[in-house]
C-alpha positions as CSV (number, residue, x, y, z in Angstrom):
1,M,-27.0,12.2,4.8
2,G,-23.3,12.5,4.1
3,M,-19.9,12.9,5.6
4,S,-17.6,15.8,4.8
5,V,-14.5,14.2,3.3
6,K,-13.6,16.3,0.3
7,A,-10.7,18.2,1.8
8,P,-9.2,15.2,3.6
9,L,-9.7,13.0,0.4
10,F,-8.3,15.8,-1.8
11,W,-5.1,16.2,0.3
12,S,-4.8,12.5,0.8
13,T,-5.0,12.0,-2.9
14,A,-2.6,14.9,-3.5
15,S,-0.1,13.3,-1.1
16,S,-0.4,9.9,-2.9
17,V,-0.3,11.3,-6.4
18,G,2.6,13.7,-5.8
19,A,4.7,11.4,-3.7
20,Q,4.2,8.3,-5.9
21,L,4.8,10.1,-9.2
22,V,8.1,11.6,-7.9
23,S,9.1,8.3,-6.3
24,F,8.2,6.3,-9.4
25,V,10.1,8.6,-11.8
26,A,13.2,8.2,-9.5
27,F,12.6,4.4,-9.4
28,A,12.6,4.2,-13.2
29,V,15.6,6.4,-13.6
30,L,17.6,4.5,-11.0
31,A,16.5,1.1,-12.5
32,R,17.7,2.1,-15.9
33,T,21.0,3.5,-14.5
34,L,21.9,0.8,-12.0
35,G,20.5,-2.4,-13.6
36,A,18.6,-5.3,-12.2
37,E,21.3,-7.0,-10.2
38,T,22.2,-3.9,-8.1
39,F,18.5,-3.1,-7.7
40,G,17.7,-6.6,-6.5
41,L,20.5,-6.6,-4.0
42,V,19.2,-3.4,-2.2
43,A,15.6,-4.7,-2.6
44,L,16.5,-7.8,-0.5
45,A,18.0,-5.6,2.3
46,A,15.1,-3.2,2.2
47,S,12.6,-6.1,2.4
48,V,14.1,-7.3,5.7
49,V,14.3,-3.8,7.1
50,D,10.7,-3.0,6.1
51,L,9.4,-6.2,7.8
52,L,11.2,-5.4,11.0
53,L,10.2,-1.7,10.8
54,I,6.6,-2.7,11.0
55,L,7.4,-4.8,14.1
56,S,9.4,-2.0,15.7
57,S,6.4,0.4,15.4
58,A,4.3,-1.9,17.6
59,G,1.2,-0.3,16.1
60,I,1.4,2.6,18.6
61,A,0.7,5.2,16.0
62,D,-2.5,3.4,14.9
63,A,-3.6,3.1,18.5
64,L,-3.1,6.9,18.8
65,V,-5.3,7.5,15.7
66,Q,-8.0,5.2,16.9
67,R,-8.5,6.7,20.3
68,A,-11.5,8.9,20.8
69,T,-9.6,11.2,23.2
70,L,-5.9,11.8,23.8
71,D,-4.0,13.8,26.4
72,E,-0.5,15.1,26.2
73,D,1.0,12.6,28.6
74,E,-0.3,9.8,26.5
75,A,1.1,11.3,23.3
76,A,4.5,11.8,24.9
77,T,4.4,8.2,26.1
78,A,3.7,7.0,22.6
79,F,6.6,9.1,21.2
80,W,9.2,7.8,23.7
81,A,8.1,4.2,23.4
82,N,8.5,4.4,19.7
83,M,12.0,5.9,20.0
84,A,13.1,3.2,22.5
85,L,11.8,0.5,20.2
86,G,13.5,2.1,17.2
87,L,16.8,2.1,19.0
88,A,16.4,-1.5,20.1
89,F,15.6,-2.7,16.5
90,C,18.5,-0.6,15.1
91,V,20.9,-2.5,17.3
92,L,19.2,-5.8,16.4
93,V,19.6,-5.2,12.6
94,L,23.2,-4.2,13.0
95,A,23.8,-7.5,14.7
96,L,21.9,-9.5,12.0
97,A,23.6,-7.9,9.0
98,E,26.2,-10.6,8.6
99,P,23.8,-13.6,9.2
100,I,21.4,-12.1,6.6
101,A,24.3,-11.7,4.1
102,D,25.3,-15.3,4.8
103,F,21.8,-16.6,4.3
104,Y,21.7,-15.1,0.8
105,H,25.3,-16.0,0.1
106,R,25.9,-12.3,-0.7
107,P,28.7,-10.8,1.4
108,E,28.1,-7.4,-0.2
109,L,24.6,-7.4,1.4
110,A,25.9,-6.9,4.9
111,P,27.1,-3.2,4.7
112,V,23.8,-2.3,2.9
113,V,21.8,-3.8,5.8
114,R,23.9,-1.9,8.3
115,A,23.4,1.4,6.6
116,L,19.7,0.9,6.3
117,A,19.5,0.1,10.1
118,L,19.6,3.9,10.6
119,V,16.0,4.0,9.3
120,F,15.0,2.6,12.7
121,L,16.3,5.7,14.4
122,L,15.0,8.2,11.9
123,T,11.5,7.0,11.4
124,P,10.2,7.1,15.0
125,L,11.2,10.8,15.2
126,G,8.1,11.8,13.1
127,V,5.7,8.9,13.5
128,M,3.7,10.4,16.4
129,H,3.6,13.8,14.8
130,N,2.2,12.1,11.7
131,A,-0.4,10.3,13.9
132,R,-1.6,13.5,15.4
133,L,-2.0,15.0,11.9
134,T,-3.9,11.9,10.8
135,R,-6.2,12.1,13.9
136,D,-7.0,15.7,13.0
137,M,-7.4,14.6,9.3
138,N,-4.9,17.3,8.4
139,F,-3.9,15.6,5.2
140,R,-2.7,18.8,3.7
141,A,0.3,18.9,5.9
142,L,0.9,15.2,5.3
143,A,0.7,15.8,1.6
144,F,3.4,18.5,1.6
145,R,5.8,16.5,3.7
146,N,5.4,13.3,1.7
147,V,6.0,15.1,-1.6
148,A,8.9,17.1,-0.3
149,A,10.6,14.0,1.2
150,N,10.2,12.1,-2.0
151,V,11.5,14.9,-4.2
152,T,14.6,15.4,-1.9
153,G,15.3,11.6,-1.8
154,A,14.9,11.3,-5.5
155,V,17.3,14.1,-6.3
156,V,19.9,12.6,-3.9
157,G,19.5,9.1,-5.3
158,I,19.7,10.0,-8.9
159,V,22.7,12.3,-8.4
160,M,24.5,9.5,-6.5
161,A,23.7,7.0,-9.2
162,L,25.0,9.3,-11.9
163,M,28.2,9.7,-9.8
164,H,28.6,5.9,-9.9
165,F,27.8,5.1,-6.2
166,G,25.9,2.0,-7.3
167,A,23.8,0.4,-4.6
168,W,24.6,3.3,-2.2
169,A,22.5,5.6,-4.4
170,L,19.4,3.6,-3.3
171,V,20.5,3.6,0.3
172,G,21.1,7.4,0.3
173,Q,17.7,7.9,-1.2
174,R,16.0,6.0,1.6
175,L,17.9,7.6,4.4
176,V,17.4,11.2,3.1
177,M,13.7,10.5,2.7
178,A,13.4,9.3,6.3
179,T,15.3,12.3,7.5
180,V,13.2,14.9,5.6
181,L,10.0,13.2,6.7
182,A,11.1,13.5,10.4
183,V,12.2,17.1,10.1
184,L,9.0,18.2,8.3
185,A,6.8,16.3,10.8
186,W,8.1,18.5,13.6
187,T,7.7,21.7,11.7
188,A,4.1,20.7,10.6
189,T,2.8,20.2,14.2
190,R,5.2,22.2,16.3
191,W,4.6,19.6,19.0
192,V,7.4,18.8,21.4
193,P,6.8,15.7,23.5
194,R,7.0,16.0,27.3
195,L,9.6,14.0,29.2
196,V,6.9,11.8,30.5
197,F,6.3,8.0,30.3
198,R,3.1,6.3,31.6
199,A,3.4,2.6,31.8
200,G,-0.4,2.2,31.8
201,A,-0.8,4.2,28.7
202,F,2.0,2.3,26.9
203,M,0.4,-1.0,27.8
204,S,-2.9,0.2,26.5
205,F,-1.3,1.3,23.2
206,L,0.4,-2.0,23.0
207,R,-2.7,-4.1,23.6
208,F,-4.4,-2.5,20.7
209,G,-1.5,-1.5,18.4
210,G,0.5,-4.7,18.9
211,Y,-2.2,-6.7,17.2
212,L,-2.3,-4.3,14.3
213,S,1.5,-4.3,14.0
214,L,1.7,-8.1,13.9
215,S,-1.2,-8.2,11.4
216,Q,0.6,-5.7,9.2
217,L,3.8,-7.7,9.5
218,F,2.1,-10.9,8.4
219,I,0.4,-9.1,5.5
220,M,3.7,-7.7,4.3
221,L,5.5,-11.0,4.8
222,N,2.8,-12.7,2.7
223,G,3.4,-10.1,0.0
224,R,7.1,-10.3,0.1
225,I,7.7,-14.0,0.7
226,A,8.1,-14.7,-3.1
227,E,10.6,-11.9,-3.3
228,L,12.6,-13.1,-0.3
229,L,12.7,-16.8,-1.5
230,S,13.6,-15.7,-5.0
231,G,16.7,-14.1,-3.5
232,V,17.7,-17.5,-2.3
233,Y,16.7,-19.6,-5.3
234,F,17.2,-17.3,-8.3
235,G,19.3,-14.3,-7.2
236,P,19.0,-10.5,-7.0
237,G,18.0,-10.2,-10.7
238,V,14.7,-12.0,-10.3
239,V,14.1,-10.1,-7.1
240,A,14.5,-6.9,-9.1
241,F,11.9,-8.1,-11.6
242,I,9.4,-8.8,-8.9
243,R,10.1,-5.5,-7.2
244,A,9.8,-3.5,-10.4
245,G,6.5,-5.2,-11.3
246,G,5.3,-4.7,-7.7
247,R,6.4,-1.1,-7.8
248,V,4.1,-0.4,-10.7
249,I,1.2,-2.1,-8.9
250,D,2.1,-0.2,-5.7
251,V,1.9,3.1,-7.6
252,L,-1.5,2.2,-9.0
253,N,-2.6,1.3,-5.5
254,Q,-1.3,4.5,-4.0
255,L,-2.9,6.6,-6.8
256,T,-6.3,4.9,-7.0
257,F,-7.0,3.3,-3.6
258,A,-4.6,4.6,-0.9
259,P,-6.5,7.9,-0.6
260,F,-9.7,6.0,0.3
261,H,-7.8,3.7,2.5
262,Q,-6.0,6.5,4.3
263,I,-9.3,8.2,5.3
264,A,-11.3,4.9,5.8
265,M,-10.1,4.2,9.4
266,P,-10.5,7.7,10.8
267,M,-13.9,8.2,9.0
268,Q,-15.3,4.9,10.3
269,A,-13.8,5.5,13.7
270,R,-15.8,8.6,14.0
271,V,-19.1,6.7,13.3
272,Q,-18.2,3.4,14.9
273,H,-21.0,3.8,17.4
274,D,-23.6,4.2,14.6
275,P,-23.7,0.9,12.8
276,V,-26.0,2.1,10.0
277,Q,-23.9,5.2,9.2
278,R,-20.7,3.1,9.5
279,N,-21.8,0.5,7.1
280,A,-23.1,3.0,4.7
281,V,-19.7,4.7,4.7
282,Y,-18.1,1.2,4.0
283,V,-20.3,0.5,1.0
284,Q,-19.7,3.9,-0.6
285,L,-16.0,3.6,-0.1
286,S,-16.1,0.2,-1.8
287,R,-18.0,1.6,-4.7
288,M,-16.0,4.7,-5.2
289,S,-12.6,3.0,-4.8
290,A,-13.6,0.2,-7.3
291,L,-14.5,2.9,-9.9
292,F,-10.9,4.1,-9.8
293,M,-9.0,1.0,-8.9
294,F,-10.3,-1.7,-11.2
295,P,-9.8,-0.1,-14.6
296,C,-6.3,1.0,-13.7
297,F,-5.2,-2.5,-12.5
298,M,-6.8,-4.3,-15.4
299,G,-5.4,-1.7,-17.9
300,V,-1.9,-2.5,-16.6
301,F,-2.6,-6.2,-16.9
302,A,-3.4,-5.6,-20.6
303,L,-0.5,-3.2,-21.4
304,A,2.3,-4.6,-19.1
305,P,4.8,-5.4,-21.9
306,P,4.9,-1.9,-23.5
307,I,4.8,-0.3,-20.0
308,V,8.0,-2.2,-19.0
309,E,9.7,-1.4,-22.3
310,V,9.0,2.3,-22.0
311,V,9.6,2.7,-18.3
312,F,12.5,0.4,-17.5
313,G,14.1,-0.3,-20.8
314,P,16.0,-3.4,-22.0
315,G,16.9,-6.1,-19.6
316,W,13.7,-5.8,-17.5
317,G,11.3,-8.0,-19.5
318,G,10.6,-10.3,-16.6
319,A,8.9,-7.4,-14.8
320,S,6.0,-7.5,-17.1
321,D,5.1,-11.0,-16.0
322,A,5.3,-10.0,-12.4
323,M,3.1,-7.0,-13.1
324,R,0.4,-9.0,-14.8
325,I,0.2,-11.6,-12.1
326,L,0.1,-9.0,-9.3
327,A,-2.5,-6.9,-11.1
328,L,-5.0,-9.8,-11.1
329,A,-5.2,-9.6,-7.3
330,V,-7.1,-6.3,-7.5
331,V,-10.5,-7.5,-6.2
332,P,-9.3,-9.3,-3.0
333,L,-6.8,-6.4,-2.4
334,Q,-9.6,-3.9,-2.4
335,V,-11.9,-6.0,-0.2
336,N,-9.2,-7.0,2.2
337,V,-7.8,-3.6,2.9
338,L,-11.2,-1.9,3.5
339,F,-12.3,-4.9,5.6
340,I,-9.2,-4.5,7.8
341,A,-9.6,-0.7,8.1
342,A,-13.2,-1.2,9.2
343,L,-12.3,-3.8,11.8
344,A,-9.5,-1.6,13.2
345,A,-11.9,1.4,13.4
346,A,-14.3,-0.8,15.4
347,G,-11.5,-1.7,17.8
348,R,-11.4,-5.4,16.6
349,S,-7.6,-5.6,16.5
350,K,-7.5,-9.2,17.7
351,L,-9.6,-10.2,14.8
352,V,-7.4,-8.2,12.4
353,L,-4.4,-10.1,13.7
354,G,-6.1,-13.5,13.4
355,W,-7.3,-12.8,9.8
356,S,-3.8,-11.6,8.8
357,I,-2.0,-14.6,10.4
358,G,-4.4,-17.0,8.6
359,Q,-3.8,-15.3,5.2
360,A,-0.1,-15.2,5.7
361,A,0.2,-18.8,6.9
362,L,-1.6,-20.1,3.9
363,G,0.2,-17.8,1.5
364,I,3.6,-18.7,2.8
365,A,2.9,-22.4,2.8
366,L,1.7,-22.3,-0.8
367,V,4.6,-20.1,-2.0
368,V,7.2,-22.4,-0.4
369,A,5.4,-25.5,-1.9
370,V,5.6,-24.2,-5.4
371,A,9.0,-22.6,-5.2
372,P,10.7,-25.3,-7.3
373,W,8.4,-24.4,-10.2
374,G,9.8,-20.9,-10.5
375,W,9.2,-17.3,-9.3
376,E,6.1,-16.8,-11.5
377,A,4.5,-19.8,-9.8
378,M,5.2,-18.3,-6.4
379,L,3.5,-15.0,-7.4
380,A,0.6,-16.7,-9.0
381,V,-0.2,-19.0,-6.1
382,N,-0.5,-16.0,-3.8
383,V,-3.1,-14.5,-6.1
384,V,-5.0,-17.8,-6.1
385,R,-4.8,-17.8,-2.3
386,A,-6.3,-14.3,-2.2
387,Y,-9.3,-15.3,-4.3
388,L,-9.8,-18.6,-2.3
389,L,-10.1,-16.5,0.9
390,L,-12.3,-13.8,-0.6
391,P,-15.6,-15.6,0.2
392,L,-14.5,-16.0,3.9
393,A,-13.6,-12.4,4.1
394,M,-17.1,-11.4,2.9
395,I,-18.8,-13.7,5.3
396,L,-16.8,-12.2,8.2
397,Q,-17.6,-8.8,6.8
398,R,-21.3,-9.7,7.1
399,R,-21.2,-11.3,10.5
400,V,-18.8,-8.8,12.2
401,L,-19.7,-5.5,10.5
402,G,-23.3,-6.3,9.4
403,V,-22.6,-5.4,5.8
404,G,-24.5,-7.7,3.4
405,I,-22.4,-9.6,0.9
406,M,-24.6,-8.9,-2.1
407,V,-24.7,-5.2,-1.2
408,V,-21.0,-4.9,-1.5
409,L,-20.8,-7.1,-4.6
410,R,-23.5,-5.0,-6.3
411,S,-21.6,-1.8,-5.5
412,V,-18.4,-3.0,-7.3
413,R,-19.9,-5.1,-10.1
414,P,-20.2,-2.4,-12.7
415,A,-16.6,-1.4,-12.3
416,A,-15.4,-5.0,-12.3
417,V,-17.3,-6.0,-15.5
418,S,-16.3,-2.8,-17.3
419,A,-12.6,-3.2,-16.4
420,V,-12.5,-6.8,-17.7
421,A,-14.2,-5.8,-20.9
422,M,-11.7,-2.9,-21.4
423,A,-8.7,-5.1,-20.6
424,A,-9.8,-7.7,-23.2
425,A,-10.3,-5.1,-25.9
426,V,-7.0,-3.2,-25.2
427,G,-5.0,-6.4,-24.9
428,L,-6.2,-7.7,-28.2
429,A,-5.4,-4.3,-29.8
430,D,-1.9,-4.2,-28.3
431,T,-1.2,-7.7,-29.7
432,A,-2.4,-6.6,-33.2
433,L,-0.4,-3.4,-33.1
434,T,2.9,-4.7,-31.7
435,P,4.5,-5.6,-35.1
436,A,3.7,-2.1,-36.5
437,L,4.1,0.4,-33.7
438,S,6.6,1.2,-31.0
439,A,5.8,0.5,-27.3
440,L,5.4,4.3,-26.6
441,L,3.1,4.9,-29.5
442,R,0.9,1.9,-28.5
443,L,0.6,3.3,-25.0
444,V,-0.3,6.8,-26.4
445,L,-3.1,5.3,-28.5
446,L,-4.4,2.6,-26.2
447,V,-4.5,4.2,-22.8
448,P,-7.1,6.9,-23.7
449,A,-9.0,4.3,-25.8
450,G,-9.1,2.0,-22.8
451,G,-10.4,4.8,-20.6
452,A,-13.2,5.5,-23.1
453,I,-14.1,1.8,-23.4
454,F,-14.3,1.5,-19.6
455,F,-16.5,4.5,-19.0
456,A,-18.8,3.6,-21.9
457,A,-19.3,0.1,-20.4
458,Y,-19.8,1.5,-16.9
459,L,-22.4,4.0,-18.0
460,L,-24.4,1.2,-19.7
461,Q,-24.6,-0.5,-16.2
462,D,-24.7,2.3,-13.6
463,R,-25.2,6.0,-14.4
464,S,-25.7,6.7,-10.7
465,G,-22.0,6.0,-10.0
466,I,-20.9,8.9,-12.1
467,A,-23.6,11.1,-10.5
468,M,-22.3,10.0,-7.1
469,I,-18.8,11.3,-7.9
470,R,-20.3,14.6,-9.3
471,Q,-22.3,15.0,-6.2
472,F,-19.3,14.3,-4.1
473,V,-17.2,16.9,-5.9
474,Q,-19.9,19.6,-5.8
475,N,-21.2,19.1,-2.2
476,R,-17.8,18.2,-0.6
477,R,-19.5,15.3,1.2
478,L,-19.4,11.6,0.7
479,P,-23.0,10.7,-0.5
480,I,-24.4,8.2,1.9
481,D,-27.8,6.5,1.9
482,P,-28.2,4.7,5.2
483,S,-31.3,2.9,4.2
484,P,-31.6,-0.8,4.9
485,A,-31.4,-1.6,1.2
486,D,-27.9,-0.2,1.0
487,A,-26.2,-0.1,4.3
488,G,-27.8,-2.0,7.1
489,S,-29.0,-4.9,5.0
490,T,-29.3,-8.3,6.5
491,E,-29.0,-9.9,3.1
492,V,-26.4,-12.6,2.9
């Protein structure tokens, strides 16, 4: 048995790879050109805007994707609701610009926040069009618009930086990207919303999507709390280090895991009424994503110093510490995101919210508690929190979804063991070669060597994993074995 996902996964991957590579190149160029202080200032403003942007969406787009059927009046209601919320939050952020600047003791932050408030008007223009494309699993159109928007924004940002616009280069990049995304969303679907608003449909969207929106807000807050507090205690320069390290990790996540995450909810939503099939999909997604995700994250952990030296240049050394700490969270990150996608596909949005609030509350409390010990301690304690909650996530996964804990652990064990072995070997080699070779040459030698070590170690443990990927590529279907031993296991 299998599920046809090659085309959606290919275009989802293409979207992530293309958009992230373009975005990351622009990020590196702008970081070198503008410096850590300027970058950190805009990062603070963007963090506040990003948190409120999640709240302004109200999860309506996710509710649209999750629905089994959808009529045009409901789609129009979702569009106009999002536009109204976007306008309201734009006004709110404009009013909060000065208080935010006062909180961080940075008067120059206020005009940046005001300019970024326009994102709340631009983003809702294309969100519902994007949701319709996602419902249809039309990731080809999504890939094109994401890459095009990132290329356009990158060009604008770099040109503005070279013309000495400073922080406004980053603001311009963000606003241009949002504009292009909205324009291309309309051209991709040719859908024009009716002038209709159904209060009942809106409340239905809000009941489901509101929980997801709040859960996403708490997840992001948990991830950004160290960054936000560092802006208060240590200044924009440290915020830039955290953002740069986090940006590398985010690129890895987008390249290796986001394609699986993007298709996980719509795939599982289609089989949510068949528990055996749904759980088989869950296990195979875990297995395949670990095969790509774990070696990349652990490779970055081992090679963080030369990566930062090559990509960001002098003055960014602190980013390597942030990168290493964040890379260690790879296992709970993978488990948590797939778990939440499966719960959302099953319509368990209240449980998603409760889980997210619990994680965020514990994470925020721990980060605040260790803030006097430095920003590295704030990042590290969040990673520790993620591992402490991992057993609970797997127990909930077993009780709510019916997926055996040992089934999932066995599916990712070969990738995890191989990645750790590879990171140890590459890290030791990098230490030995540092006095003799440049950072670039070390990366040229050690990246392919690390890949070879990982796959050799993986093949010693699980040849079927490579065969699974080969079958997936040849047959254009996700290989699924819904036998009790793999998917519907009652094993705990």
